C-alpha positions as CSV (number, residue, x, y, z in Angstrom):
1,X,114.2,81.2,215.6
2,X,114.3,78.1,217.5
3,X,115.5,75.1,215.7
4,X,114.5,71.6,217.2
5,X,117.6,69.5,216.5
6,X,118.2,65.9,218.1
7,X,119.1,66.2,221.5
8,X,118.7,69.7,222.3
9,X,117.2,70.4,225.7
10,X,115.5,73.5,227.0
11,X,115.8,74.5,230.8
12,X,112.4,73.6,231.7
13,X,113.6,69.9,232.0
14,X,110.5,69.0,230.1
15,X,110.9,66.3,227.2
16,X,109.4,66.6,223.6
17,X,110.2,62.5,222.1
18,X,109.8,61.8,218.3
19,X,111.6,58.9,216.7
20,X,109.6,58.9,213.9
21,X,110.9,62.0,212.1
22,X,113.9,60.0,210.5
23,X,115.8,61.6,213.5
24,X,115.6,65.0,212.7
25,X,113.6,65.8,216.3
26,X,114.6,63.6,219.0
27,X,114.5,64.9,222.2
28,X,113.8,68.7,223.2
29,X,112.5,70.4,225.9
30,X,110.5,73.4,225.9
31,X,110.6,76.5,228.5
32,X,107.1,77.2,229.5
33,X,108.7,80.9,229.9
34,X,109.3,81.6,226.8
35,X,107.1,83.0,224.3
36,X,108.8,84.2,221.5
37,X,106.5,83.1,218.6
38,X,108.4,80.4,217.5
39,X,108.3,78.7,220.2
40,X,105.3,79.1,222.8
41,X,104.9,78.9,226.6
42,X,102.7,75.6,226.3
43,X,104.7,72.3,226.5
44,X,102.0,69.7,224.6
45,X,103.1,67.0,222.5
46,X,101.4,65.9,219.2
47,X,102.1,62.6,217.4
48,X,104.1,63.6,214.4
49,X,104.4,61.9,210.9
50,X,107.7,61.3,208.8
51,X,106.5,64.8,207.1
52,X,108.2,67.7,205.4
53,X,107.9,70.1,208.2
54,X,106.9,70.5,211.5
55,X,105.4,74.1,212.2
56,X,105.7,75.5,215.3
57,X,103.0,78.0,216.4
58,X,102.7,81.1,218.5
59,X,101.9,81.5,222.0
60,X,98.2,81.8,221.2
61,X,98.1,78.2,219.7
62,X,96.8,75.0,221.6
63,X,99.1,72.9,219.6
64,X,103.3,73.9,219.9
65,X,103.6,71.2,217.3
66,X,101.8,70.3,214.4
67,X,102.5,68.0,211.5
68,X,102.2,70.1,207.9
69,X,101.9,68.6,204.4
70,X,103.6,71.8,202.6
71,X,107.2,72.5,202.0
72,X,109.0,75.0,204.1
73,X,105.7,76.4,206.1
74,X,106.6,77.8,208.9
75,X,103.5,80.0,210.7
76,X,100.7,80.3,212.8
77,X,98.1,79.9,209.7
78,X,97.7,75.5,210.1
79,X,98.4,73.5,207.5
80,X,97.5,74.4,203.9
81,X,97.1,71.6,201.2
82,X,99.4,72.7,198.2
83,X,103.0,72.6,197.8
84,X,105.8,74.8,197.1
85,X,105.1,77.6,199.0
86,X,106.6,79.3,202.0
87,X,105.0,81.4,204.9
88,X,106.9,82.7,208.2
89,X,105.1,84.6,210.3
90,X,101.4,83.9,211.9
91,X,98.4,83.9,209.6
92,X,100.8,84.0,206.7
93,X,99.4,82.6,203.7
94,X,96.3,81.5,206.3
95,X,93.5,81.1,203.4
96,X,95.6,79.5,200.3
97,X,93.9,76.6,198.7
98,X,96.1,75.8,195.6
99,X,98.5,78.7,194.5
100,X,101.9,78.2,194.2
101,X,105.4,79.1,194.4
102,X,104.1,81.8,197.2
103,X,106.3,83.3,199.6
104,X,104.6,85.3,202.8
105,X,107.3,87.0,205.5
106,X,105.6,88.4,208.5
107,X,102.4,88.2,210.3
108,X,99.3,88.3,208.0
109,X,101.5,88.3,205.0
110,X,99.4,87.3,202.3
111,X,96.8,86.2,204.7
112,X,93.9,86.1,201.8
113,X,95.9,84.8,199.0
114,X,93.8,81.6,197.6
115,X,94.5,80.3,193.8
116,X,97.0,82.9,192.9
117,X,100.7,82.2,192.6
118,X,104.4,83.4,192.0
119,X,103.9,86.0,195.1
120,X,106.1,87.6,197.3
121,X,105.1,89.6,200.5
122,X,107.5,90.4,203.2
123,X,106.2,92.5,206.2
124,X,103.3,92.3,208.3
125,X,99.9,92.5,207.0
126,X,102.1,92.9,203.7
127,X,99.4,92.1,200.6
128,X,96.8,91.5,203.4
129,X,93.8,91.7,200.8
130,X,95.2,90.0,198.1
131,X,93.3,87.1,196.8
132,X,92.5,85.0,193.4
133,X,93.8,87.1,190.2
134,X,97.2,88.3,192.0
135,X,100.1,86.5,190.5
136,X,103.9,87.5,189.9
137,X,104.3,90.4,192.6
138,X,106.8,91.5,194.6
139,X,105.5,93.4,198.0
140,X,108.2,94.3,201.0
141,X,107.2,96.4,204.0
142,X,104.5,97.0,206.7
143,X,101.1,97.0,205.0
144,X,102.8,97.7,201.6
145,X,100.3,96.9,198.8
146,X,97.6,96.3,201.8
147,X,94.4,96.6,200.0
148,X,95.4,95.0,196.7
149,X,93.3,92.8,195.9
150,X,94.1,91.5,192.0
151,X,96.9,92.8,190.1
152,X,100.0,91.5,188.9
153,X,102.9,92.2,187.9
154,X,104.0,94.8,190.4
155,X,106.7,95.1,192.6
156,X,105.8,97.5,196.0
157,X,108.8,98.3,198.2
158,X,108.3,100.4,201.5
159,X,106.4,101.1,204.6
160,X,102.8,101.5,203.3
161,X,103.3,101.7,200.0
162,X,100.3,100.6,197.5
163,X,98.6,100.2,200.4
164,X,94.8,101.7,199.8
165,X,94.4,100.8,196.0
166,X,92.3,97.3,195.5
167,X,94.2,97.0,192.0
168,X,97.8,97.5,191.4
169,X,98.9,96.5,187.8
170,X,101.9,96.5,185.9
171,X,103.4,98.7,189.0
172,X,106.4,100.0,191.0
173,X,106.4,101.2,194.2
174,X,109.4,102.5,196.3
175,X,109.6,104.3,199.2
176,X,107.4,104.8,202.4
177,X,103.9,106.0,201.3
178,X,104.9,105.8,197.8
179,X,101.8,105.3,195.9
180,X,99.9,104.8,199.3
181,X,96.5,106.5,198.9
182,X,95.6,105.3,194.9
183,X,91.7,104.4,195.3
184,X,90.5,102.1,193.1
185,X,92.5,101.3,190.3
186,X,96.6,101.9,189.3
187,X,97.9,100.5,186.5
188,X,101.5,100.7,184.9
189,X,102.2,103.6,187.3
190,X,106.1,104.3,188.3
191,X,106.6,105.8,191.6
192,X,109.7,105.6,193.7
193,X,111.1,107.6,196.7
194,X,108.7,109.2,199.8
195,X,104.9,109.9,199.1
196,X,105.7,109.7,195.2
197,X,102.4,109.3,193.4
198,X,100.9,109.3,197.2
199,X,97.2,110.9,196.3
200,X,95.9,112.7,198.6
201,X,92.1,111.7,197.4
202,X,91.9,107.9,198.6
203,X,89.5,106.1,196.9
204,X,88.2,108.7,194.3
205,X,87.5,106.3,191.2
206,X,89.1,105.5,188.3
207,X,93.0,106.2,189.2
208,X,95.6,108.0,186.6
209,X,97.3,106.0,184.5
210,X,100.9,105.3,182.8
211,X,102.7,108.5,185.6
212,X,106.1,108.0,186.2
213,X,107.2,110.1,190.0
214,X,110.6,109.7,191.1
215,X,111.6,112.1,193.9
216,X,110.0,113.1,197.3
217,X,106.2,114.1,197.1
218,X,106.8,113.7,192.8
219,X,103.3,113.5,191.6
220,X,102.2,113.2,195.3
221,X,98.7,114.3,194.9
222,X,97.4,113.0,191.3
223,X,94.2,111.7,191.3
224,X,92.8,111.3,187.4
225,X,95.8,112.8,185.7
226,X,98.1,110.7,183.5
227,X,100.8,109.8,181.1
228,X,102.6,112.4,183.3
229,X,106.0,112.1,184.0
230,X,108.0,114.2,187.5
231,X,111.4,113.6,188.0
232,X,112.7,115.6,190.9
233,X,111.8,116.8,194.6
234,X,108.2,118.0,194.3
235,X,108.0,118.1,190.5
236,X,104.3,118.0,189.9
237,X,103.4,117.4,193.2
238,X,99.9,119.4,193.4
239,X,98.6,118.3,190.1
240,X,95.6,116.3,190.1
241,X,93.4,116.0,186.6
242,X,94.1,115.3,183.7
243,X,97.6,114.8,183.5
244,X,100.3,115.1,180.5
245,X,103.1,116.5,181.9
246,X,106.4,116.8,182.5
247,X,107.9,118.1,185.5
248,X,111.8,117.1,185.7
249,X,113.9,118.9,188.0
250,X,113.3,120.4,191.9
251,X,109.6,121.7,192.2
252,X,109.5,121.8,188.4
253,X,105.6,122.4,188.1
254,X,104.8,122.5,191.1
255,X,102.2,124.1,191.5
256,X,100.3,122.8,188.2
257,X,96.2,121.5,189.3
258,X,94.7,120.9,186.4
259,X,97.0,122.2,183.3
260,X,98.0,119.8,180.7
261,X,100.3,119.5,178.0
262,X,103.2,121.1,180.1
263,X,106.8,120.3,179.8
264,X,108.8,122.0,182.5
265,X,112.7,121.2,182.7
266,X,115.2,122.8,185.1
267,X,115.4,123.9,189.1
268,X,111.9,125.3,189.8
269,X,111.0,125.9,186.1
270,X,107.1,126.4,185.8
271,X,107.0,126.9,189.3
272,X,104.1,129.2,189.6
273,X,102.1,127.8,187.0
274,X,98.5,125.8,187.6
275,X,96.7,125.9,185.4
276,X,98.2,126.8,182.3
277,X,98.1,124.8,179.6
278,X,101.1,124.1,176.3
279,X,104.0,125.5,177.9
280,X,107.2,124.9,177.6
281,X,109.9,126.1,179.9
282,X,113.3,124.7,179.9
283,X,116.3,125.9,182.2
284,X,116.7,126.7,185.8
285,X,113.8,128.8,187.0
286,X,112.9,129.3,183.4
287,X,108.8,130.9,183.6
288,X,109.6,131.1,187.2
289,X,106.2,133.2,187.6
290,X,104.4,132.2,184.5
291,X,100.7,131.4,184.8
292,X,99.0,131.6,181.4
293,X,99.5,129.0,178.0
294,X,101.5,128.7,175.4
295,X,104.1,129.8,176.3
296,X,108.2,128.9,175.2
297,X,111.2,129.7,177.0
298,X,114.8,128.2,176.6
299,X,117.6,129.2,178.8
300,X,118.3,130.1,182.2
301,X,116.1,132.8,183.6
302,X,113.9,133.0,180.9
303,X,110.4,134.8,180.9
304,X,110.7,135.3,184.8
305,X,109.7,138.8,185.3
306,X,106.6,138.9,187.2
307,X,103.5,141.6,187.1
308,X,101.7,141.4,183.5
309,X,104.0,139.1,181.7
310,X,103.2,136.5,183.8
311,X,99.7,136.8,182.5
312,X,101.1,136.6,178.6
313,X,99.9,134.2,176.3
314,X,101.7,132.5,173.0
315,X,105.5,134.3,173.9
316,X,108.4,132.8,172.7
317,X,112.0,134.0,175.4
318,X,115.1,132.1,174.0
319,X,117.9,133.1,176.0
320,X,119.1,133.9,179.3
321,X,116.7,136.4,181.4
322,X,115.2,136.9,178.1
323,X,111.5,138.4,178.7
324,X,108.4,139.4,176.9
325,X,107.1,143.3,176.4
326,X,103.9,141.7,175.3
327,X,101.6,138.6,174.4
328,X,102.6,136.7,170.8
329,X,105.8,138.5,171.3
330,X,109.1,136.4,170.1
331,X,112.5,137.7,172.3
332,X,115.8,136.5,170.9
333,X,118.5,137.2,173.4
334,X,118.8,139.6,176.4
335,X,119.5,143.6,176.5
336,X,123.2,142.8,176.6
337,X,123.1,141.0,173.0
338,X,125.1,143.4,170.2
339,X,124.2,141.3,167.2
340,X,122.3,139.0,166.0
341,X,123.6,136.6,162.9
342,X,122.7,134.4,160.3
343,X,123.1,132.5,157.1
344,X,120.1,133.7,155.1
345,X,117.7,137.0,155.5
346,X,114.7,137.1,157.3
347,X,111.9,135.5,155.3
348,X,108.0,136.7,156.1
349,X,104.9,135.2,154.8
350,X,103.5,137.8,152.8
351,X,100.8,135.9,150.4
352,X,97.6,138.0,149.2
353,X,95.4,134.8,150.3
354,X,96.1,135.7,154.1
355,X,96.0,139.6,153.4
356,X,92.4,141.4,154.3
357,X,91.5,145.2,153.4
358,X,94.5,145.8,150.8
359,X,94.8,149.5,149.9
360,X,97.8,151.3,149.1
361,X,100.1,153.3,151.5
362,X,100.8,156.7,151.4
363,X,103.2,157.0,154.0
364,X,106.4,158.5,151.9
365,X,108.2,160.9,151.2
366,X,106.9,163.6,153.7
367,X,107.2,160.9,156.7
368,X,111.1,160.0,155.7
369,X,112.0,163.8,155.2
370,X,110.7,164.6,158.5
371,X,112.7,161.6,160.1
372,X,116.1,162.5,161.9
373,X,119.1,159.6,161.2
374,X,121.5,159.0,164.6
375,X,124.5,157.3,165.5
376,X,124.6,156.3,169.5
377,X,125.8,153.6,171.7
378,X,123.4,151.3,173.9
379,X,123.2,152.6,177.8
380,X,124.1,149.7,179.9
381,X,121.3,147.6,181.2
382,X,121.9,147.8,184.2
383,X,121.3,151.8,184.1
384,X,118.1,151.5,182.7
385,X,115.1,152.9,184.7
386,X,113.4,150.9,187.1
387,X,110.7,150.8,184.7
388,X,112.7,149.1,181.8
389,X,115.6,146.5,183.8
390,X,114.9,143.8,183.0
391,X,113.8,140.7,185.3
392,X,117.5,139.8,185.7
393,X,118.3,142.7,187.9
394,X,114.8,142.9,189.9
395,X,115.4,138.7,190.3
396,X,112.7,139.5,193.5
397,X,110.9,136.0,194.6
398,X,113.3,133.7,193.4
399,X,116.6,132.9,195.1
400,X,118.4,133.4,192.5
401,X,120.8,136.7,193.0
402,X,120.6,139.9,190.8
403,X,122.8,139.7,188.1
404,X,125.5,142.3,188.2
405,X,126.3,145.1,186.1
406,X,127.4,143.7,182.8
407,X,130.0,145.4,180.4
408,X,129.2,148.3,178.7
409,X,128.7,147.9,175.2
410,X,131.4,149.5,173.1
411,X,130.1,149.3,169.4
412,X,128.4,152.3,168.1
413,X,125.0,152.1,166.5
414,X,122.8,153.9,163.8
415,X,119.3,154.3,163.4
416,X,116.3,156.2,164.8
417,X,114.6,157.5,168.1
418,X,111.7,156.4,169.0
419,X,110.0,158.7,170.4
420,X,110.8,161.1,167.6
421,X,109.6,159.0,164.9
422,X,106.5,158.3,167.0
423,X,106.1,162.7,167.0
424,X,106.4,163.0,163.2
425,X,103.4,160.1,163.3
426,X,101.4,162.2,165.2
427,X,102.3,165.2,163.5
428,X,101.1,164.2,160.1
429,X,97.6,162.3,161.6
430,X,99.2,158.9,160.8
431,X,97.5,156.6,163.0
432,X,98.2,153.1,161.7
433,X,101.3,152.0,161.2
434,X,103.4,148.6,162.3
435,X,106.7,150.4,162.4
436,X,106.0,151.5,166.1
437,X,104.9,149.7,169.0
438,X,105.4,150.0,172.4
439,X,104.9,147.3,175.2
440,X,103.2,147.5,178.8
441,X,106.0,148.1,180.8
442,X,106.1,151.8,177.7
443,X,109.2,150.3,176.6
444,X,109.0,152.2,172.7
445,X,110.2,150.0,169.8
446,X,110.8,150.3,165.8
447,X,110.5,147.7,163.4
448,X,113.0,148.4,160.7
449,X,111.7,146.4,157.9
450,X,108.2,148.7,158.0
451,X,110.6,151.3,156.4
452,X,110.8,149.7,153.7
453,X,107.5,150.0,151.8
454,X,108.0,154.1,152.6
455,X,111.1,154.1,151.3
456,X,110.0,152.4,148.0
457,X,107.1,154.9,148.3
458,X,109.2,157.8,148.7
459,X,111.5,156.7,145.3
460,X,108.3,156.5,143.6
461,X,107.4,160.3,143.9
462,X,111.0,161.3,143.6
463,X,110.6,159.2,139.6
464,X,107.1,160.7,139.3
465,X,108.9,164.5,139.9
466,X,112.1,163.8,137.9
467,X,109.6,162.5,134.7
468,X,107.7,165.5,135.2
469,X,110.5,167.7,135.0
470,X,111.8,165.8,132.2
471,X,109.1,165.9,130.2
472,X,109.5,170.2,130.4
């Protein structure tokens, strides 16, 4: 920007003399070949009184030197009858009437502003449509908050940031394209990063509010989803509605569309979930394939099995690479765990008010006598049949390599063989007993506490025999 000072001479040799400006501007010459936007190609004089400012118009104007009563107003917008405003650029603050303490830098920055105050807009067409009810805002960048007509207390920084929203109220958008195509209303949202909260459905009406998005493309297509937090590249990037999700980490919850009430924390946690609600996945790749609802996975690689387990509901997996074998299941630790310790015994609800079809069990002495108690060592889980092998050894689809073979478990255990117990049940025609089960992957399991009622029944049968013998 050229500044005219007393005695300044330009190459055209044409002088502009003003002696009534308290010697601020005295003799200057204008170059007719210059068209910088601050000093134009036409050399024309106007009568300038002792005003606060000289406005030097761009090449399209007829008057290169115009007087202005607005302190520190520079641009091509003409004279604005208000004070304490600063405009730099053609048509900046062009419509201002009574607003105060506004700063506009760039062509058509705050060009429609009339009565609003305390705004800063820097960049070509920054806050272009902002008019009467917009106060205490900061907009920086090419077409930043371009369509924002109203809305207070927002900070928008970045090329095209907040561009399409007609009302930005108490929002923070930092980054190119952040909150760019947000339709009508955006309130109390935070978007930091390239195309965060970008919202691909421009003009969709009432938009989602109270969201936080930090990281490239986080919550990029959110439309009416509210109260969501996405931190990390691609976190919750495809969410649309209703929201109330949390995704923290690279691609955390990246496939979510209409799911709600989920928490995904960790690298690629919940990465496949689209519509499943009420899930909590914490850990690297936790819940990687899960698409169902009401699941909890805590631990790196927890609940990462593909296939049928991905559709299980109401499962809880705690520990590294722990995976369910059926719905409505709690799993503690993977196959390498050799002991489970706690300070008290397991307590199971057994109130008669939550039971029905109660009848005496016939499972007793004959059943126990047919069982074979054994001692054994565990086979290394790396050597299990493929159908039974844990997902940590079959990590297909994930970029994390399969686990190597762990150390053999040296412990000796006692118990029963599930297949042998099942044969006894079949031989004795017992079809209903909760002590034996088979997962969808074919893994057979035993519930040891289910043997206790059979033991008690056997003791009762033996006691009856002893009493009968004693009575003879």
